[in-house]
N, C-alpha and C positions, 0 to 999 in steps of 0.2 A: 515452600516457605514464602509467606506473603512479604512483599517488598516494602509495604508501608507507605506507598506513594501512588499517585495516579500516573498513568502513562503520559509520556511526552510525544509530540509528533515524530521525533527522531526514533523513539522506541518502535513505533509502528512502521516507520520507513525502513528500519533495519530488518524487520521481519519480512516485509515485502521484498526487499533486495535479496534476502536469503532465498526466498522461494523463486524469485525470478532468475537466479543464477543456477543453471543446470549442473555446473561443476560442484556446487555446494549442496544442492537439494535434489540431485538427480535420482536418488533412491527413495525420496519422500513421495508417497502417493497414497491416496485414500485416507488421509489424516486431516484432522483439524488442528491448526497451530493456534493455541490460545496465547494471546499477548495481553495478559491481564494482571501481570505482576503477582501472581499467586492468589488472586481473589477467589478463584474456584476452590482452591485448597482450604482457604480460610472459611468460606461458606457465607460470608455476609459483607455487604457494603458498610454496614454499621461499624464494624471493627476498624475498617480502613478510614472511614470518615472521622471516627472518634480519635484515632491515633494521629491523624493529620491535624485535627483541631488542637490536640494536646501539644504538638510541636509548635504551633503558632502562638500559644499562650506563654510558653517558656522562653 
């Protein structure tokens, strides 16, 4: 489900910290961790951009 916002540096840092901690990510291998707020599920930057713009207007 799209989050409706762009990632913050902290969002990316938390994903990196998860992967760097073998106690938390020890069984994760051969995968791509998408830190995109659901963009891939939504399929377009257009929808995210328009929803962000709508929130700024209101």
